[in-house]
C-alpha positions as CSV (number, residue, x, y, z in Angstrom):
1,M,24.7,33.5,25.9
2,R,22.5,30.5,26.8
3,I,23.3,27.2,25.2
4,S,20.4,26.0,23.2
5,T,22.0,23.0,21.4
6,V,24.5,20.4,22.4
7,L,26.4,18.3,19.9
8,F,27.9,15.0,21.2
9,D,30.7,13.0,19.6
10,A,29.8,9.3,19.4
11,D,32.9,7.2,20.0
12,G,34.4,8.1,23.4
13,V,31.5,10.2,24.6
14,V,28.1,8.5,23.8
15,Q,29.4,5.0,23.1
16,F,32.4,2.8,23.9
17,P,33.7,-0.5,22.5
18,G,32.1,-3.7,23.8
19,A,33.8,-7.0,24.2
20,I,35.0,-7.0,20.5
21,A,38.6,-7.9,21.1
22,A,37.8,-10.9,23.4
23,H,35.1,-12.1,21.0
24,F,37.3,-12.1,17.9
25,A,40.2,-13.7,19.8
26,Q,38.1,-16.5,21.3
27,R,35.8,-17.2,18.4
28,Y,38.0,-16.6,15.3
29,G,41.5,-16.7,16.7
30,W,42.2,-13.1,15.7
31,A,44.4,-11.6,18.4
32,E,43.8,-8.0,19.4
33,D,46.9,-6.8,17.6
34,K,45.7,-8.4,14.4
35,L,42.2,-6.9,14.8
36,R,43.7,-3.5,15.4
37,G,46.0,-3.9,12.5
38,F,43.1,-4.8,10.2
39,F,41.1,-1.7,11.2
40,H,44.2,0.5,10.8
41,H,44.7,-0.9,7.3
42,V,41.1,-0.4,6.3
43,F,40.7,3.1,7.8
44,H,44.1,4.5,7.2
45,E,46.0,2.6,4.6
46,R,43.5,2.2,1.8
47,P,43.9,5.5,-0.2
48,E,40.7,4.9,-2.1
49,L,38.6,4.7,1.0
50,D,39.9,7.0,3.9
51,G,37.7,4.9,6.1
52,G,34.6,5.8,4.1
53,L,34.3,8.8,6.5
54,T,33.3,11.2,3.7
55,G,31.0,8.8,1.9
56,D,33.2,8.3,-1.1
57,E,33.3,4.5,-1.0
58,D,31.3,1.6,0.4
59,L,33.0,0.3,3.5
60,R,31.4,-3.1,3.3
61,V,32.8,-3.7,-0.2
62,V,36.3,-2.6,1.0
63,M,36.2,-4.9,4.0
64,H,35.0,-7.8,1.8
65,E,38.0,-7.2,-0.5
66,A,40.5,-6.9,2.4
67,L,39.5,-9.7,4.7
68,P,40.8,-12.6,2.6
69,E,44.2,-10.8,2.4
70,W,44.2,-11.0,6.2
71,G,43.4,-14.7,6.4
72,W,39.7,-14.4,7.4
73,A,38.2,-17.8,6.9
74,E,34.5,-17.0,7.5
75,E,32.0,-15.2,5.3
76,P,33.0,-11.5,5.2
77,D,29.5,-10.4,6.4
78,I,30.1,-12.3,9.6
79,F,33.0,-10.0,10.4
80,V,31.0,-6.9,9.5
81,R,28.1,-8.0,11.6
82,D,30.2,-8.7,14.7
83,W,32.2,-5.5,14.3
84,L,29.0,-3.5,14.2
85,R,27.4,-5.4,17.1
86,L,30.3,-5.3,19.4
87,G,32.2,-2.2,18.3
88,A,29.8,0.3,19.9
89,V,27.9,0.0,23.2
90,P,25.9,3.1,24.2
91,D,26.5,4.5,27.7
92,P,23.1,4.6,29.4
93,A,24.2,7.4,31.8
94,V,25.0,9.6,28.8
95,L,21.7,8.7,27.1
96,D,19.9,9.7,30.3
97,L,21.6,13.1,30.2
98,V,20.5,13.5,26.6
99,A,16.9,12.6,27.5
100,R,17.0,15.1,30.4
101,L,18.3,17.9,28.1
102,R,15.7,17.2,25.4
103,A,12.9,17.1,28.0
104,A,14.1,20.6,29.1
105,G,14.0,21.9,25.5
106,V,17.7,21.7,24.7
107,V,18.3,20.4,21.2
108,C,20.7,17.4,21.2
109,G,22.6,16.0,18.2
110,L,25.3,13.6,17.3
111,A,28.4,15.0,15.5
112,S,30.5,12.0,14.5
113,N,33.0,10.8,11.9
114,Q,31.3,7.7,10.7
115,P,31.0,5.7,7.4
116,V,27.5,5.2,6.0
117,L,27.5,1.5,7.1
118,R,28.1,2.2,10.7
119,A,26.0,5.4,10.8
120,R,23.0,3.4,9.6
121,Y,23.6,0.8,12.3
122,M,23.8,3.4,15.0
123,D,20.7,5.1,13.8
124,D,18.5,2.0,13.4
125,D,19.9,-0.7,15.6
126,L,21.2,1.5,18.5
127,G,18.2,3.7,18.2
128,Y,20.0,7.1,17.8
129,R,17.5,8.2,15.2
130,K,14.9,8.6,18.0
131,L,17.2,9.4,20.8
132,F,18.7,12.5,19.3
133,D,17.1,15.4,17.5
134,H,19.8,15.5,14.8
135,R,22.6,13.2,13.7
136,F,25.5,14.7,11.7
137,Y,27.7,12.0,10.2
138,S,30.8,12.8,8.2
139,A,29.8,10.4,5.4
140,E,26.6,12.3,4.9
141,L,28.0,15.8,5.3
142,G,30.9,15.0,2.9
143,H,33.4,16.4,5.5
144,A,35.1,14.9,8.5
145,K,36.2,16.5,11.8
146,P,38.3,18.5,12.3
147,E,37.5,20.1,8.9
148,A,35.8,23.4,9.4
149,E,33.2,22.4,6.8
150,F,31.9,19.7,9.1
151,Y,30.9,22.2,11.8
152,T,29.6,24.9,9.5
153,A,27.4,22.3,7.7
154,A,26.0,21.2,11.0
155,L,25.4,24.7,12.2
156,A,23.6,25.6,9.0
157,A,21.3,22.6,9.4
158,L,20.6,23.6,13.0
159,G,20.0,27.3,12.2
160,V,21.6,28.4,15.4
161,P,24.4,30.9,16.1
162,P,27.7,29.1,16.9
163,S,27.9,30.7,20.3
164,Q,24.6,28.9,21.3
165,A,26.0,25.5,20.5
166,L,28.1,23.3,22.8
167,F,30.3,20.6,21.2
168,V,31.6,17.7,23.3
169,D,34.4,15.5,21.9
170,D,37.1,13.3,23.2
171,R,39.8,14.6,20.8
172,E,41.6,17.9,21.4
173,E,41.9,18.6,17.7
174,N,38.2,18.3,17.1
175,V,37.4,20.6,20.0
176,A,39.9,23.2,18.9
177,A,38.4,23.2,15.4
178,A,34.9,23.6,16.8
179,R,36.1,26.6,18.9
180,A,37.7,28.1,15.8
181,C,34.3,28.0,14.1
182,G,32.8,29.9,17.1
183,L,31.2,27.0,19.0
184,Q,31.5,26.5,22.7
185,A,33.4,23.3,23.1
186,V,34.8,20.9,25.7
187,V,37.1,17.9,25.8
188,H,35.6,14.9,27.4
189,R,38.3,12.5,28.7
190,P,38.0,9.0,30.3
191,G,37.0,9.5,33.9
192,D,35.4,13.0,33.4
193,R,31.9,13.4,34.7
194,L,29.9,14.5,31.7
195,R,27.1,15.8,33.9
196,D,29.5,18.2,35.6
197,Q,30.9,19.4,32.3
198,L,27.5,20.2,31.0
199,A,26.4,21.8,34.2
200,R,29.3,24.3,33.9
201,Y,27.5,25.7,30.9
202,G,24.3,26.2,32.8
203,L,22.6,23.2,31.2
204,P,19.7,21.5,33.1
205,V,21.2,18.1,33.9
């Protein structure tokens, strides 16, 4: 059956980290291990938050509360600003593929686990609101990949049969969950040529 819709994961497929580790080390004296430890704490060790991925808590508030505990000496909003600005850099080659697909009539959407704060940045500052036909963020859907409800909610909004949708993600468990929901799905690993992966499904790239 012809693929009419492609859903792209954000981190690891559409966008990649910028020079965030070097920036925080040089400007603020936060070594990469400390920066990684802080994000692990916020996204995995705060039981009240769960990274804000399902929209239950305000990630900015949680970061503001946690930063002093980690010895952050600047205004908390400086950390948030620099994290957003340097933590996601779009891949122009992937965005070119998205534009080609849309020009050919293929519906393209983001399907990403994101807190509200970062989703808004991606939509407005990175321009994803205009670059994609749809954006499905976990904080807005109330479910995070690999929960089946994430995929079924996206499909319901799209109004397409699962077999007509292709899902691209860099995590095996997310791809397996998409397939279990009936979608076509492919794992995109570092070094893979996304154009070749899409072309195998007969997509006009």
